[in-house]
LUMDO-138458 format. One line per field, with one value per residue: residue number from 1; x, y, z of N, C-alpha, C, CB in turn; residue in three letters. Coordinates in Angstrom, 2 decimals. Atoms other than C-alpha are relative to their C-alpha. Glycine has a CB too. Example, Ala and Ser with C-alpha at 12.3 -4.5 7.8 and 13.67 -1.06 7.14 Angstrom:
// residues 2
num = c(1|2)
nu = c(0.89|-0.82)
nv = c(-1.19|-1.19)
nw = c(0.00|-0.06)
cau = c(12.30|13.67)
cav = c(-4.50|-1.06)
caw = c(7.80|7.14)
cu = c(0.90|-0.77)
cv = c(1.20|1.09)
cw = c(0.00|0.73)
cbu = c(-0.99|0.41)
cbv = c(0.03|0.46)
cbw = c(1.25|-1.42)
residu = c(ALA|SER)
// end
This chain:
// residues 201
num = c(1|2|3|4|5|6|7|8|9|10|11|12|13|14|15|16|17|18|19|20|21|22|23|24|25|26|27|28|29|30|31|32|33|34|35|36|37|38|39|40|41|42|43|44|45|46|47|48|49|50|51|52|53|54|55|56|57|58|59|60|61|62|63|64|65|66|67|68|69|70|71|72|73|74|75|76|77|78|79|80|81|82|83|84|85|86|87|88|89|90|91|92|93|94|95|96|97|98|99|100|101|102|103|104|105|106|107|108|109|110|111|112|113|114|115|116|117|118|119|120|121|122|123|124|125|126|127|128|129|130|131|132|133|134|135|136|137|138|139|140|141|142|143|144|145|146|147|148|149|150|151|152|153|154|155|156|157|158|159|160|161|162|163|164|165|166|167|168|169|170|171|172|173|174|175|176|177|178|179|180|181|182|183|184|185|186|187|188|189|190|191|192|193|194|195|196|197|198|199|200|201)
nu = c(-0.70|1.05|-0.53|0.38|1.32|0.79|-0.25|-0.87|0.31|-0.18|0.23|1.05|0.15|0.85|1.60|-0.32|-0.29|-1.52|0.26|0.06|1.78|0.56|0.55|0.80|0.86|0.53|-1.06|-0.42|-1.17|-0.59|0.16|-1.44|0.38|1.32|0.62|-0.56|0.90|-0.07|0.33|0.17|-1.55|-0.92|0.30|1.09|0.59|-0.94|-0.85|-0.95|-0.01|1.58|0.81|-0.39|0.29|0.41|0.37|1.36|0.51|-0.88|0.43|0.93|0.82|-0.74|-0.95|1.15|-0.42|-1.81|0.35|1.01|-0.92|-1.04|0.61|0.45|-1.25|-0.43|1.30|-0.31|-0.76|0.78|1.52|0.02|-0.22|1.87|0.88|1.13|0.27|0.69|-1.23|-1.33|-1.30|0.35|-0.77|-0.37|-0.56|-1.32|0.04|-0.01|-2.16|-0.66|0.12|-0.82|-1.01|0.44|0.56|1.23|1.64|0.33|0.34|-0.81|-1.30|-0.22|0.43|1.24|0.52|-0.40|0.68|1.08|-0.47|-0.37|1.36|0.72|-0.93|0.01|1.03|-0.34|-1.01|0.11|1.25|-0.34|-1.08|1.03|0.83|-0.92|0.18|1.78|0.25|-0.43|0.38|0.78|-0.83|-0.78|-1.92|0.02|-0.16|0.19|-0.10|-0.90|0.53|0.42|-0.17|0.17|0.83|0.43|-0.86|0.08|1.35|0.22|-0.76|0.97|0.80|-0.61|-0.03|1.28|0.05|-0.64|1.00|0.85|-1.06|-0.64|0.81|1.08|0.69|1.64|0.50|0.84|-0.28|-0.54|0.25|0.30|-1.26|-0.72|0.38|-0.60|-1.06|0.41|0.32|-0.94|-1.41|0.05|0.24|-1.34|-0.59|0.71|-0.47|-1.61|0.50|0.64|-0.36|-1.39|0.91|1.00|-1.61)
nv = c(0.54|0.12|0.88|-0.75|0.19|0.09|-1.41|0.00|0.27|-1.02|0.50|-0.17|0.51|1.07|-0.27|-0.18|-1.23|-0.21|-0.81|-1.63|-0.35|0.13|0.95|-0.43|-0.09|1.07|0.78|-0.76|-0.37|0.93|-0.60|-0.24|-0.26|-0.25|-1.23|-0.34|0.36|-1.20|0.64|-0.07|-0.16|1.21|0.82|0.10|0.99|0.80|0.04|1.78|-0.05|0.01|-0.98|-0.97|-0.21|-1.49|0.05|0.34|-0.26|0.61|1.17|-0.78|1.52|-0.04|-1.21|-0.13|1.38|-0.58|-1.49|0.78|0.72|-0.98|-1.11|1.05|0.08|-1.86|-0.42|1.27|-0.73|-1.66|0.09|0.83|1.25|0.60|-0.80|0.57|-0.93|0.55|0.74|-1.36|0.26|-0.85|0.93|-0.69|0.70|-0.79|0.95|1.59|0.29|0.19|1.57|1.78|0.54|0.78|1.59|0.03|-0.74|0.66|1.40|0.08|0.33|-0.77|0.80|-0.49|-1.62|-0.56|0.14|-0.71|-1.19|-0.33|-0.14|-1.36|-1.37|0.66|-0.99|-1.21|-0.55|1.29|-1.37|-1.52|-0.01|0.36|-0.69|-0.90|0.33|0.15|-1.35|0.04|0.70|-0.24|-0.71|0.59|0.09|0.85|1.13|0.00|1.79|0.24|-0.32|1.56|1.36|-0.95|0.54|1.58|0.51|-1.22|0.73|1.87|-0.66|-0.60|1.49|0.48|-0.52|0.46|0.80|1.07|-0.25|1.26|1.43|-0.28|-1.10|0.67|-0.48|-0.89|-1.25|-0.50|-1.55|-0.94|-1.43|-0.30|0.31|0.87|0.86|-0.28|0.44|1.14|-0.08|-1.15|1.03|0.35|-0.53|-0.52|1.46|-0.19|-1.08|0.62|0.97|-1.38|-0.40|0.46|0.21|-1.46|-0.74)
nw = c(0.85|1.10|1.14|1.75|1.39|-1.00|-0.67|-1.60|-1.11|-1.03|-1.14|-0.28|-2.02|-0.67|0.44|1.38|1.17|-0.73|-1.42|0.20|0.57|-0.82|-0.38|0.46|-1.29|-1.38|-0.34|-1.21|-0.26|-1.02|-1.48|-0.50|-1.23|-0.15|-0.69|-1.12|-0.35|-1.40|-1.76|-1.52|-0.83|0.19|-0.69|0.81|1.15|1.31|0.02|-0.70|-1.62|-0.44|-0.30|-1.28|-1.30|-0.97|-1.49|-0.37|-0.83|-1.34|-0.05|-1.25|-0.57|-0.86|-0.81|-1.45|-0.43|-1.25|-1.40|-1.07|-0.69|-0.80|-0.97|-1.17|-0.64|-1.18|-1.29|-1.38|-1.74|-0.58|-0.90|-0.83|-0.06|-0.39|-0.53|-0.95|-1.02|-0.77|-1.13|-0.06|0.95|1.90|0.28|1.20|0.56|-0.69|-1.05|-0.02|0.27|-0.91|-1.22|0.32|-0.45|-1.10|0.46|-1.04|0.26|0.64|-0.39|1.39|-0.34|0.44|1.37|0.67|-0.38|0.86|1.26|0.40|0.39|0.97|1.27|-0.07|1.00|1.68|0.32|0.26|0.28|1.50|0.44|0.67|0.96|0.95|0.38|0.89|1.42|0.60|0.14|1.10|1.42|0.16|0.48|0.87|-0.05|1.25|-0.70|-1.88|-0.11|-1.09|-1.10|-0.46|-0.97|-1.94|-1.13|-0.50|-1.32|-0.86|-0.30|-0.28|-1.51|-0.74|-0.27|-0.87|-1.20|0.04|-0.59|-1.40|-1.68|-0.38|-0.68|-1.63|-0.92|-0.42|1.45|0.07|-1.34|-0.39|0.31|0.82|0.46|1.43|0.16|-0.21|1.82|1.11|0.11|0.78|1.24|0.82|0.67|0.92|1.01|0.81|0.63|1.27|0.88|0.83|0.89|1.36|0.10|0.75|1.01|0.90|0.93)
cau = c(24.55|22.90|23.07|22.80|19.34|17.54|16.94|18.39|17.71|16.83|17.18|13.40|12.20|9.65|6.49|8.54|8.75|12.35|13.57|12.58|8.72|5.94|3.97|1.08|-2.59|-3.84|-0.53|0.74|3.82|6.66|6.14|9.44|7.54|4.41|2.90|4.18|1.00|0.52|-0.37|-0.54|2.80|5.04|2.58|-0.49|-2.42|0.24|2.69|6.00|5.19|1.21|-1.36|-0.98|-0.89|-3.45|-3.77|-6.47|-9.21|-9.08|-9.90|-13.03|-14.56|-10.94|-10.06|-13.98|-13.10|-9.42|-10.56|-13.19|-11.38|-8.08|-10.88|-12.03|-8.94|-7.71|-11.01|-10.62|-7.89|-9.92|-13.71|-14.90|-14.07|-16.90|-19.27|-20.71|-22.62|-23.74|-20.00|-18.33|-16.12|-15.21|-12.33|-10.91|-8.37|-5.46|-6.28|-6.52|-2.57|-1.72|-3.31|-1.85|1.16|-0.54|-1.06|-3.69|-5.55|-6.70|-6.73|-3.72|-0.42|2.54|2.65|-0.75|-0.94|1.86|0.05|-2.54|-0.59|1.15|-2.64|-4.25|-0.84|-0.82|-4.40|-3.38|-0.40|-2.13|-5.43|-3.63|-1.21|-4.49|-6.21|-3.23|-3.23|-7.17|-6.78|-4.28|-6.12|-8.52|-5.86|-5.21|-2.31|-1.52|-1.58|-2.77|-1.88|1.28|-0.45|-2.99|-0.60|0.96|-2.31|-2.99|0.15|-1.01|-4.40|-3.55|-1.27|-4.58|-6.60|-3.71|-4.03|-7.36|-6.76|-4.50|-6.80|-9.23|-6.37|-5.28|-7.93|-11.41|-13.14|-16.98|-16.36|-19.48|-20.53|-19.25|-18.89|-18.84|-14.46|-14.22|-16.25|-14.17|-11.47|-12.78|-13.50|-11.37|-8.74|-11.36|-12.64|-9.27|-8.39|-11.01|-10.04|-6.54|-7.94|-9.98|-7.42|-4.54|-7.54|-9.08|-5.90)
cav = c(26.73|26.57|24.55|25.41|25.46|26.10|29.02|30.64|29.37|31.88|30.99|30.50|30.80|28.75|29.92|29.68|33.01|34.22|36.50|40.15|39.43|39.63|36.50|36.19|36.40|34.27|32.92|33.59|35.30|33.40|33.20|34.01|32.90|33.04|36.34|37.70|36.52|39.22|37.47|38.47|39.22|36.53|35.72|35.47|32.39|31.94|33.01|30.39|31.18|30.61|32.62|35.51|34.78|37.16|37.72|35.67|36.52|36.93|34.12|35.47|31.95|31.01|34.77|34.60|31.03|32.10|35.51|33.45|30.72|33.73|35.65|32.45|31.79|35.32|35.41|32.54|34.10|36.79|35.29|33.24|29.46|28.42|30.88|30.30|32.59|29.74|28.74|32.40|30.86|33.23|31.31|32.77|31.06|33.35|31.78|28.17|28.53|30.01|27.11|24.57|25.23|24.03|20.25|20.08|23.14|20.93|17.54|16.92|15.32|17.55|16.12|16.74|20.40|21.38|20.09|22.03|25.44|24.77|24.11|27.46|29.60|27.34|28.42|32.02|32.62|30.28|32.57|35.69|34.25|32.89|36.29|37.96|35.25|35.46|39.05|38.59|36.06|38.90|40.56|40.12|37.79|35.19|32.57|31.87|28.03|29.07|31.13|27.87|25.62|28.11|28.26|24.27|24.11|26.86|24.99|21.44|23.31|24.94|21.02|19.91|22.44|21.74|18.31|18.02|19.76|17.29|14.46|16.29|18.76|18.07|17.77|18.96|21.22|22.73|25.79|26.36|29.59|30.86|31.04|27.57|26.39|29.02|27.46|24.21|25.58|27.87|25.19|23.45|26.47|27.69|23.67|24.38|27.65|26.56|23.69|26.46|27.99|25.70|24.27|27.31|29.43)
caw = c(-40.35|-44.07|-46.99|-50.87|-52.45|-48.30|-46.98|-43.79|-40.72|-38.05|-34.22|-33.19|-29.42|-27.82|-29.77|-33.30|-34.37|-34.44|-31.24|-31.32|-32.84|-31.00|-29.63|-32.04|-30.48|-27.85|-27.56|-24.06|-23.13|-21.56|-17.37|-15.95|-12.23|-10.48|-9.22|-5.99|-3.47|-0.36|3.10|6.42|7.38|8.29|11.07|8.88|6.80|4.48|6.80|8.54|11.97|11.56|13.09|15.54|19.21|21.04|24.41|26.15|27.81|31.47|33.30|35.42|36.71|38.31|39.72|42.08|43.30|44.51|46.00|47.60|49.13|49.74|51.40|53.52|54.79|55.72|58.08|60.17|62.05|62.70|63.41|65.82|65.79|68.49|70.07|73.32|75.11|77.30|78.63|77.77|75.42|71.91|70.09|67.05|64.67|66.05|69.52|68.32|67.01|70.12|72.50|70.40|71.84|74.71|74.18|77.46|76.48|73.38|74.29|71.77|72.30|71.22|68.03|67.14|68.65|66.29|63.27|63.80|64.82|61.21|59.22|60.71|59.71|56.24|55.70|56.60|54.85|51.34|51.56|51.05|48.70|46.93|46.87|45.06|42.34|41.96|41.72|38.45|36.96|36.22|34.43|30.69|29.80|26.88|29.42|33.44|33.21|35.46|37.88|38.25|38.75|41.81|43.35|43.15|45.28|47.60|47.80|48.29|51.47|52.52|52.10|54.06|56.80|57.17|57.33|60.18|62.66|61.87|62.69|65.58|67.09|67.93|64.19|65.41|68.34|70.34|69.17|66.04|64.16|61.14|61.10|61.61|58.05|56.39|57.80|56.48|53.11|51.77|50.74|48.75|46.91|46.27|45.13|42.47|41.27|40.74|38.70|36.41|36.60|35.03|32.74|31.02|28.96)
cu = c(-1.10|0.98|-0.35|-1.75|-1.14|0.40|0.57|-1.07|0.24|-0.11|-1.02|0.01|-1.28|-1.42|0.61|-0.34|1.74|0.49|-0.47|-1.45|-0.43|-0.97|-1.71|-1.46|-0.59|1.27|0.77|1.34|1.22|-0.70|1.29|-0.14|-1.06|0.25|0.12|-1.90|-0.21|-0.90|-0.62|0.84|0.56|-0.63|-1.85|-0.93|0.82|1.72|0.88|-0.25|-1.77|-1.09|0.38|-0.16|-0.91|-0.02|-1.52|-0.95|-0.01|-0.89|-0.68|0.06|1.14|0.51|-0.96|0.81|1.39|-0.30|-0.39|0.37|1.62|-0.73|-0.35|0.96|0.98|-0.82|0.12|0.41|-0.62|-1.20|0.08|0.24|-1.41|-0.27|-0.65|-0.29|-0.02|1.20|0.78|1.48|0.10|1.94|-0.25|1.02|1.16|-0.32|0.13|1.66|0.31|-0.58|0.25|1.00|0.01|-0.52|-1.46|-0.75|-0.55|-0.37|1.01|1.62|1.44|0.14|-1.44|-0.14|1.08|-0.27|-0.78|0.72|0.39|-1.27|-0.48|0.76|-0.16|-1.39|-0.11|0.55|-0.70|-1.09|0.77|0.84|-1.73|-0.83|1.16|-0.09|-1.39|-0.62|0.70|-0.87|-0.99|0.62|0.31|1.06|-0.40|-0.06|-0.36|0.23|1.65|-0.09|-1.13|0.90|0.76|-1.08|-0.62|0.73|-0.88|-1.63|0.18|0.82|-1.30|-0.61|0.62|0.16|-1.16|-0.06|0.87|-0.65|-1.17|0.84|0.62|-1.06|-0.89|-0.63|-1.49|0.15|-1.49|-0.06|0.84|-0.69|0.12|1.65|0.46|-0.78|0.40|1.72|-0.23|0.34|0.56|0.78|-0.83|-0.90|0.90|0.70|-0.77|-0.02|1.18|-0.18|-0.74|0.93|1.50|-1.01|-0.09|1.38|-0.44)
cv = c(-0.79|-0.89|0.98|-0.15|0.47|1.39|0.36|-0.65|0.96|-0.49|0.77|0.11|-0.64|0.23|-0.50|0.56|0.16|1.54|1.60|-0.09|-0.44|-1.15|0.46|0.04|-1.59|-1.03|0.57|0.21|-1.09|0.51|-0.61|-0.20|0.43|1.19|-0.17|-0.18|0.64|-0.88|0.72|0.26|-1.23|-1.08|0.01|-1.44|-0.17|0.13|-0.86|0.42|-0.16|0.78|0.40|-1.07|1.27|-0.57|-0.41|0.71|0.01|-1.06|0.18|-1.25|-0.05|1.13|-0.20|-0.89|0.21|0.29|-0.42|-0.78|0.93|0.14|-0.95|0.18|0.78|-0.01|-0.52|0.15|0.10|-0.21|-0.88|-1.65|-0.89|1.47|-0.17|0.24|-0.87|-0.27|1.19|-0.46|1.12|-0.62|0.49|-1.15|0.69|-0.74|-1.76|-0.18|0.48|-0.78|-0.75|-0.02|-0.51|-1.13|-0.24|0.58|-1.06|-1.62|-0.72|-0.24|1.38|-0.01|0.99|1.96|0.79|-0.28|1.46|1.81|-0.11|-0.01|1.03|0.58|-0.34|0.98|1.63|0.34|-0.66|0.81|1.11|0.37|-0.45|1.08|0.95|-0.88|-0.21|1.37|0.14|-0.28|0.63|0.98|-0.75|-0.16|-1.24|-0.96|0.12|-1.51|0.36|0.59|-0.82|-0.65|0.47|0.11|-1.79|-0.25|0.42|-0.76|-1.63|0.79|0.21|-1.71|-0.38|0.46|-0.58|-1.52|-0.66|0.71|-1.17|-0.81|0.36|0.63|-1.12|0.27|0.39|0.50|0.72|0.97|0.89|1.04|0.25|-0.49|-1.28|-0.54|1.26|-0.85|-1.57|-0.07|0.91|-0.87|-0.45|0.76|0.73|-0.93|0.62|1.11|-0.33|-0.94|0.37|0.21|-0.58|-1.10|0.95|0.80|1.56)
cw = c(-1.29|-1.23|-1.43|-0.42|1.72|0.12|1.42|0.98|1.15|1.55|0.41|1.38|-0.07|-1.21|-1.54|-0.58|0.55|1.21|-0.72|-0.53|1.49|0.04|-1.34|1.03|-0.14|-0.29|0.89|0.04|0.68|1.40|0.31|2.02|0.56|0.45|1.34|0.62|0.98|0.54|0.45|0.68|0.47|1.40|-0.51|-0.26|-0.32|0.64|0.79|1.45|0.69|0.80|1.33|1.59|0.98|1.78|0.65|0.93|1.74|0.73|1.61|0.94|1.71|1.05|1.30|0.97|0.85|0.60|0.84|0.88|0.95|1.33|1.17|1.23|0.65|1.01|0.96|0.64|0.37|0.61|0.81|-0.27|0.52|0.92|0.86|0.54|1.55|1.25|-0.65|-0.76|-1.64|-0.42|-1.56|-0.47|0.45|1.93|-0.22|0.01|1.41|1.21|-0.63|0.34|1.38|0.16|0.83|-0.32|-1.28|-0.15|-1.15|0.70|-0.91|-1.19|-0.79|-0.29|-1.24|-1.15|-0.37|0.49|-1.61|-1.27|0.17|-0.45|-0.96|-0.47|0.03|-1.07|-2.13|-0.07|-0.14|-0.92|-1.35|-0.14|-0.55|-1.27|-0.79|-0.58|-1.63|-1.09|-0.66|-1.32|-1.79|-0.03|-1.57|1.11|1.45|0.63|1.53|1.43|0.58|0.39|1.10|1.27|0.17|1.09|0.97|0.80|0.63|1.03|0.76|0.41|1.80|1.59|0.74|0.96|2.01|1.37|0.31|0.81|1.74|1.29|0.11|-1.54|0.44|1.68|0.44|-0.52|-0.94|-0.60|-1.34|-0.27|-0.04|-1.30|-0.27|0.10|-0.94|-1.70|-0.69|-0.54|-1.31|-1.01|-0.24|-0.96|-1.61|-1.42|-0.46|-1.23|-1.23|-0.61|-0.61|-1.52|-1.07|0.20|0.72)
cbu = c(0.97|-0.66|-0.89|1.06|-0.33|0.16|-1.18|0.47|0.50|-1.06|1.04|-0.72|-0.16|-0.37|-0.88|-0.02|-1.26|1.12|1.77|1.27|-0.93|-0.33|-0.03|0.08|-1.35|-2.00|0.70|-0.36|-0.31|1.78|-1.43|0.55|0.57|-0.84|-1.44|1.11|-0.07|-0.56|1.04|-0.36|-0.08|1.98|0.59|0.53|-0.86|-0.19|0.04|2.35|0.79|-0.12|-1.36|-1.40|1.18|-2.07|0.26|0.09|-0.54|0.42|1.23|-1.90|0.42|0.69|0.05|-1.91|0.21|1.20|-1.04|-0.86|0.43|0.30|-1.46|0.08|0.50|-0.41|-1.43|0.55|0.70|-0.46|-1.32|-1.06|1.25|-0.24|-0.60|-0.17|-1.51|-0.75|0.77|0.54|-0.19|-0.37|-0.35|0.65|-0.36|-0.25|-1.30|-0.88|1.21|0.42|-1.33|0.27|0.87|-0.63|1.29|0.04|0.07|0.55|-1.85|-0.19|0.05|0.58|-0.61|-1.31|0.46|0.88|-1.06|-1.63|1.20|1.14|-1.30|-0.44|1.58|-0.39|-0.85|0.60|1.74|-0.24|-1.30|0.40|1.79|-0.77|-1.10|1.68|0.68|-1.21|0.75|0.86|-0.48|-0.68|1.24|-0.05|1.17|1.28|1.30|-1.89|0.79|1.13|-0.31|-0.55|0.84|-0.09|-1.26|0.30|1.57|-0.11|-0.90|0.68|1.02|-1.10|0.72|0.93|0.02|-0.41|0.21|2.16|-1.13|-0.53|1.87|1.32|-0.64|-0.82|-0.05|-1.91|0.76|-0.07|0.39|0.49|0.83|-0.62|0.58|0.11|-1.91|-0.05|0.59|-1.53|-1.11|0.88|0.63|-0.17|-0.97|1.10|-0.86|-1.05|0.08|1.03|-0.78|-0.55|-0.42|1.40|-1.16|-1.89|-0.01)
cbv = c(-0.96|1.79|-1.71|-1.18|-2.61|-1.10|0.58|1.84|-1.04|1.07|-0.07|-0.80|1.58|0.41|2.01|-0.59|1.90|0.15|0.09|0.82|-1.25|0.99|0.02|-0.63|1.41|-0.98|-0.34|-0.63|1.09|0.10|-0.48|1.98|0.56|-0.87|0.25|1.74|-1.02|1.93|-0.21|-0.91|0.90|0.57|0.36|0.44|0.18|1.13|0.84|-0.32|1.80|-0.89|-0.36|1.61|-0.05|0.74|1.38|-1.10|-0.36|1.31|-1.15|0.58|-2.04|-0.39|1.95|-0.78|-1.04|1.01|1.22|-0.78|-1.05|1.62|0.93|-1.67|-0.36|1.88|-0.28|-1.02|1.16|1.19|-0.33|0.30|-0.12|-2.08|0.31|-0.66|0.78|-1.20|-2.05|0.39|-1.94|3.05|-1.53|1.63|-0.25|2.46|0.33|-0.84|1.40|1.09|-0.61|-0.64|0.77|0.45|-1.44|0.36|2.13|0.39|-0.41|1.73|-1.93|0.33|-1.95|-0.64|0.63|0.06|-1.29|-0.72|0.36|-0.79|-0.96|0.62|0.35|-2.27|-0.36|0.37|-0.69|-2.11|0.49|0.81|-1.56|-1.16|0.39|0.25|-1.14|-0.45|0.99|-0.70|-1.42|0.26|0.02|0.27|-1.13|-0.03|-0.41|0.48|-1.24|0.36|1.17|-0.87|-1.34|1.57|0.99|-1.25|0.64|1.88|-0.06|-1.75|1.75|1.30|-1.58|-0.05|1.43|-0.15|-0.44|0.05|1.73|-0.86|-0.19|1.32|1.65|0.59|-1.37|-1.36|1.36|0.02|0.39|-0.55|0.91|1.85|0.53|-0.66|-0.68|1.75|0.00|-0.04|0.08|1.19|-1.74|-1.06|0.46|0.37|-1.99|0.09|1.26|-1.08|-0.78|1.63|0.49|-1.34|-0.11|1.01|0.01)
cbw = c(0.88|-0.58|0.01|-1.57|-1.22|1.11|0.04|0.71|0.13|-0.28|0.83|-0.53|1.52|2.04|0.22|-0.61|0.26|-1.55|1.21|-1.20|-1.68|0.13|2.05|-1.17|-0.02|-0.15|-1.00|1.21|0.79|0.03|1.07|-0.65|0.33|0.78|-0.32|-0.02|0.06|-0.09|1.13|0.55|1.39|0.16|1.56|-1.17|-1.01|-1.96|-0.04|-0.36|0.50|0.55|-0.15|0.03|0.32|-0.56|0.46|0.47|-0.47|1.22|-0.33|-0.46|-1.63|-0.55|-0.81|-0.24|-1.38|-0.02|-0.08|-0.49|-1.29|-0.76|-0.65|-0.54|-0.60|-0.77|-0.16|0.12|0.48|-1.25|-0.72|0.49|0.91|1.42|-0.57|0.50|-0.40|-0.72|-0.19|1.96|-0.53|-0.02|0.60|0.22|-1.25|-0.23|0.60|-1.53|-1.56|0.24|0.75|-1.39|-0.18|0.48|0.56|1.20|-0.70|-0.44|-0.12|-1.12|-0.64|0.45|0.57|1.16|2.15|0.11|0.13|0.95|0.95|-0.11|-0.04|1.13|0.01|-0.15|0.72|0.75|1.15|0.05|1.26|0.80|0.45|0.36|1.00|0.60|-0.13|1.45|1.36|0.05|0.09|1.16|1.18|-0.75|2.28|-1.28|-0.17|0.56|-2.50|-0.45|-0.15|-0.93|-0.69|-0.16|-0.13|-1.04|0.28|-1.13|-1.52|-1.20|-0.15|-0.99|-1.52|-0.57|-0.07|-1.66|-1.17|0.20|-0.06|-1.26|-1.30|-0.17|-0.65|1.49|-1.32|-0.39|-0.36|0.95|0.94|-0.86|0.59|-0.47|0.78|1.45|-0.81|-0.10|1.47|0.24|-0.13|0.82|1.20|0.24|-0.06|1.00|0.96|0.49|0.58|1.14|0.68|0.39|0.74|1.55|0.51|1.02|-2.58)
residu = c(MET|THR|TYR|PRO|ASN|GLN|PRO|PRO|GLN|TRP|ASN|GLN|ASN|GLN|TYR|GLY|GLN|PRO|TYR|GLY|GLN|GLN|PRO|GLN|TYR|GLY|GLN|GLN|PRO|PRO|GLN|TYR|GLY|GLN|PRO|THR|GLN|TYR|GLY|TYR|GLY|PRO|TYR|GLY|PRO|GLN|GLY|GLN|TRP|GLY|ALA|PRO|GLN|THR|PRO|SER|ARG|PRO|ASN|ILE|PHE|ALA|GLY|VAL|LEU|LEU|ASP|LEU|GLY|GLY|LEU|PHE|GLY|VAL|LEU|GLN|PHE|PHE|LEU|PRO|TRP|ILE|ASP|SER|SER|PHE|SER|ASN|VAL|HIS|VAL|ASN|GLY|MET|ASP|ILE|ALA|GLU|LEU|ALA|GLY|GLN|ALA|SER|ALA|LEU|GLY|ALA|SER|ALA|SER|GLU|SER|THR|LEU|ILE|GLN|ILE|GLY|VAL|TRP|THR|VAL|LEU|VAL|GLY|GLY|ALA|LEU|ALA|LEU|LEU|LEU|GLY|ALA|VAL|MET|PHE|VAL|PRO|MET|ARG|SER|HIS|ARG|PRO|LEU|GLY|ALA|ILE|ALA|LEU|VAL|LEU|SER|VAL|LEU|MET|VAL|LEU|GLY|ALA|VAL|PHE|TRP|LEU|THR|GLY|GLY|GLU|ALA|ASN|PRO|ASP|SER|THR|SER|VAL|GLY|TYR|TYR|PHE|PHE|LEU|PHE|SER|GLY|VAL|ILE|ALA|LEU|ILE|GLY|SER|ILE|VAL|GLY|VAL|VAL|ARG|ARG)
// end
């Protein structure tokens, strides 16, 4: 709307200039939004899901300990526990499991002999499974912790198997051989390996 003796008023933009004219030197053009910032995809530092999850390295330490404990658990069944050339006594883990069915053979009651049988077989089966889990620890994957948790349960059962022998059988038999010590320490070594598998990804 104009009044007499006044110049016509033109619609002006935000720079005080009529529409259709370019802004003068030194003036910034109108901003219609920030320029697009290029990130690193949806998993990049600016993505909505954070940094990408890369597969972890093999858990070599846990794999070595599990394989070692599992190997001991399997070999104890076939290696001699008691080896005496003087008394001509040669007994391995398999013989112990068979003799445990006869309570008088080991000087134990029927319940104690059953525990001994369960202990020897538990260490054997647990050792075989620990070997497999230890081999999988060498495979790169996102997390080895579920396998470490399974190995932890197995190793605890292996340790209980050795405890069954120590409580039901003769804790320190004469002329002990390598198989006996493999039986005692297989569960402990596998237990350490499983803890490493749970703690380290």
